[in-house]
KEZA-900169 format. One record per residue: x, y, z of N, C-alpha, C in turn; residue in one letter. Coordinates in steps of 0.001 Angstrom, whole numbers, plus 500000, padded with zeros to 6 digits. Example, Ala and Ser with C-alpha at 12.3 -4.5 7.8 and 13.67 -1.06 7.14 Angstrom:
# residues 2
513190494310507800512300495500507800513200496700507800A
512850497750507080513670498940507140512900500030507870S
//
This chain:
# residues 136
817407384892500867817810384772502256817332386002503013M
816775385801504154816246386916504937817387387742505527A
817093389018505774818119389918506306818566389516507712D
817670388876508497818009388543509872818958387352509966S
819155386614508861819990385413508921821481385723508819S
821830386947508470823241387322508427823409388793508773Y
824611389124509224824932390495509614826179390933508857T
826180392172508380827355392719507698827950393810508572I
829251393691508835829988394722509574831174395150508733R
831513396429508798832668396931508052833752397361509025T
835005397135508597836163397565509390837112398316508469R
837977399096509074839033399813508353838486400587507147K
837387401276507369836780402094506317837697403261505995L
837952403455504707838821404545504273838232405181503025M
838176406486502997837729407199501804838953407562500996T
839011407038499792840150407264498910839718408235497813N
840016409501497982839569410533497032840300410427495692R
841560410010495705842311409898494448841686408868493515L
841229407763494084840626406705493277839096406778493297L
838548407844493883837106408107493911836313406912494447M
836697406436495652836013405280496224836144405251497738R
835303404420498334835438404048499742835893402598499741K
836872402283500569837360400911500625837343400430502065Q
837022399153502236836836398631503585836944397111503590M
837104396577504793837031395136505006835612394839505462I
835031393786504904833654393417505204833649392090505950V
832989392062507101832793390826507860831325390441507764D
831060389216507321829700388708507252829574387624508315I
828640387809509225828408386830510280827129386089509913I
827262384782509677826132383958509229826149382620509970H
825768382628511263825837381389512046824874380326511525P
825365379077511450824587377910511037824055377999509604Q
824562378939508796824075379110507426825261379313506490K
825080379024505182826149379336504224826244380844504000P
827378381282503473827564382709503202826570383151502127C
825922384301502277824980384775501265825687385071499948P
824917385120498880825484385335497548826059386741497415S
826929386900496449827572388182496210826545389249495820R
825510388846495083824475389797494653823710390353495856A
823357389493496804822634389983497982823526390868498841T
824806390498498928825747391330499693825917392694499038L
825988392714497710826147393971496978824962394897497240T
823751394351497196822559395168497448822555395715498880E
822949394876499822822972395307501228824024396411501448K
825203396256500838826255397273500966825812398568500283V
825101398453499155824611399642498448823659400445499336A
822802399764500080821890400490500980822650401081502169T
823676400356502651824447400868503788825197402148503444M
825765402196502234826602403333501852825930404276500859F
824619404094500659823816404968499795824418405095498390K
824867403968497843825402403964496479824238403993495500A
824339404845494481823230404983493539823163403835492522N
824282403109492325824309402014491354825051400828491965D
824443399638491909825096398460492483826267397991491627T
826347398449490379827467398055489510828764398756489902K
828674399767490751829855400502491215830476399870492451C
829946398734492890830431398070494101831172396803493715I
832372396662494238833188395488493958833462394748495256S
833020393499495324833260392634496479834165391498496026L
835241391247496771836171390192496365836986389715497553F
837685388607497362838625388094498349837975387515499591G
836867386828499438836170386293500609836805385008501099F
836963384911502403837478383711503058836568383401504244R
836088382180504298835247381754505412836142381202506512T
835864381607507753836652381156508900836441379658509109A
837438379011509668837344377580509937836165377304510863F
835330376365510476834136376068511255832919376829510769G
833103377774509859831993378535509292831487379609510238G
830416380237509830829791381245510684830280382656510452G
831495382821509925832023384166509685832853384160508401K
832590385119507545833321385272506291833841386695506226T
835075386837505760835703388151505651836147388379504216T
835930389588503728836343389937502380836627391421502272G
836794391891501036837136393286500789836067393915499920F
835802395181500139834755395878499394835255397245498935C
834952397581497687835243398900497130833925399490496639L
833595400696497093832380401378496656832828402627495901V
832691402612494587833108403735493745832013404798493700Y
832429406051493487831485407165493445830564407084492236D
831097406655491096830291406562489879830849405460488974N
830130405162487921830513404077487021831782404409486236L
831989405680485930833200406081485201834454405783486023A
834409406060487313835546405754488193835750404250488301A
834658403499488366834738402036488431835451401497487189F
835063401980486024835670401505484776837125401947484646L
837457403100485211838820403624485080839807402897485987K
839399402603487226840355402103488214840250400617488525F
839123399998488283838939398593488648839573397686487586E
840251396624488004840847395705487024839784395065486134P
840179394716484923839233394209483931838512392945484408R
839209392042485098838556390793485510837446391045486522H
837608392063487357836535392378488309835403393143487632R
835702393901486584834646394546485802833773393488485142Q
834410392469484583833667391386483930832816390649484948I
833364390425486142832632389750487213831387390526487607R
831450391866487532830304392710487865829392392952486666N
829638392289485557828846392421484325828905393833483762S
830048394489483900830221395840483363831214395816482208V
832351395157482385833386395119481359833093394089480287G
833921394104479249833766393180478128834976392268478048K
834720391027477630835825390093477393836578390538476145H
837893390401476187838697390685475012838758389440474153R
838637389634472860838757388501471949840213388051471943E
840446386792472262841802386266472309842073385519471008I
843053386004470259843447385365469005844383384216469359V
844152383024468794845029381892469105846492382173468787P
847359381534469531848805381775469452849343381533468050R
848911380435467442849419380102466107849026381181465102Q
847809381699465199847372382755464276848161384038464493Q
848487384335465754849307385528466026850676385386465389R
851269384197465493852597383970464912852550384074463397K
851520383502462786851394383574461328851232385012460864E
850431385789461584850229387203461239851543387966461346R
852292387689462409853575388360462616854498388096461432K
854563386859460999855459386522459896854962387076458568N
853643387152458382853113387780457168853440389265457161R
853333389907458318853583391341458413855041391692458186D
855936390759458415857363391020458198857680391282456729K
856845390779455842857101390907454408856861392327453894K
856104393130454668855808394490454244856896395433454716F
857279396388453840858229397422454229857674398768453797T
858178399833454406857739401177454050856625401654454961G
856542402984455103855578403551456047854147403384455573T
853902403426454279852545403304453765851976401923454101K
852785400896453901852340399542454202852186399332455710N
853069399936456495852979399807457956851646400369458464R
851244401537457899849973402135458300848811401223457949K
848866400560456821847812399637456418847745398437457362A
848904397957457816848945396826458748848324397219460072I
848701398398460572848149398863461845846644399052461770R
846147399545460642844717399761460486843950398450460458A
844576397403459930843879396116459813843841395342461122S
844767395626462047844810394887463317843679395321464228K
843091394372464970842035394760465922842624395499467112P
841891396481467613842369397258468761841998396527470043T
842894396527471048842596395815472301841593396536473153P
//
């Protein structure tokens, strides 16, 4: 999509030093066209705010106005990838292709493991159980 087909405006820009980010509301004006993809918006915001890595930008919560033509959402631009990984929720990290999915053990297997572990007593056995469990 060409740059002239949509306009990005930011409102309520705030620099949050504690969380090492800039946070703002993003308005995308795209008359007679669908809203541009998140990837194109991320690249455009990265150039606007001189972000060195597009993976440090989180765009979410987009709502298109009735009748189209204008979409509003929220944007967080982190100073670096370490801050992004520390403060951003896991589901948004995964959405940005930075975080990893956690392996989910089925409920029945968790219950069986719990009941097997009940049979062990003593600190030595407890340490062995903890060592065998996968870390989250």
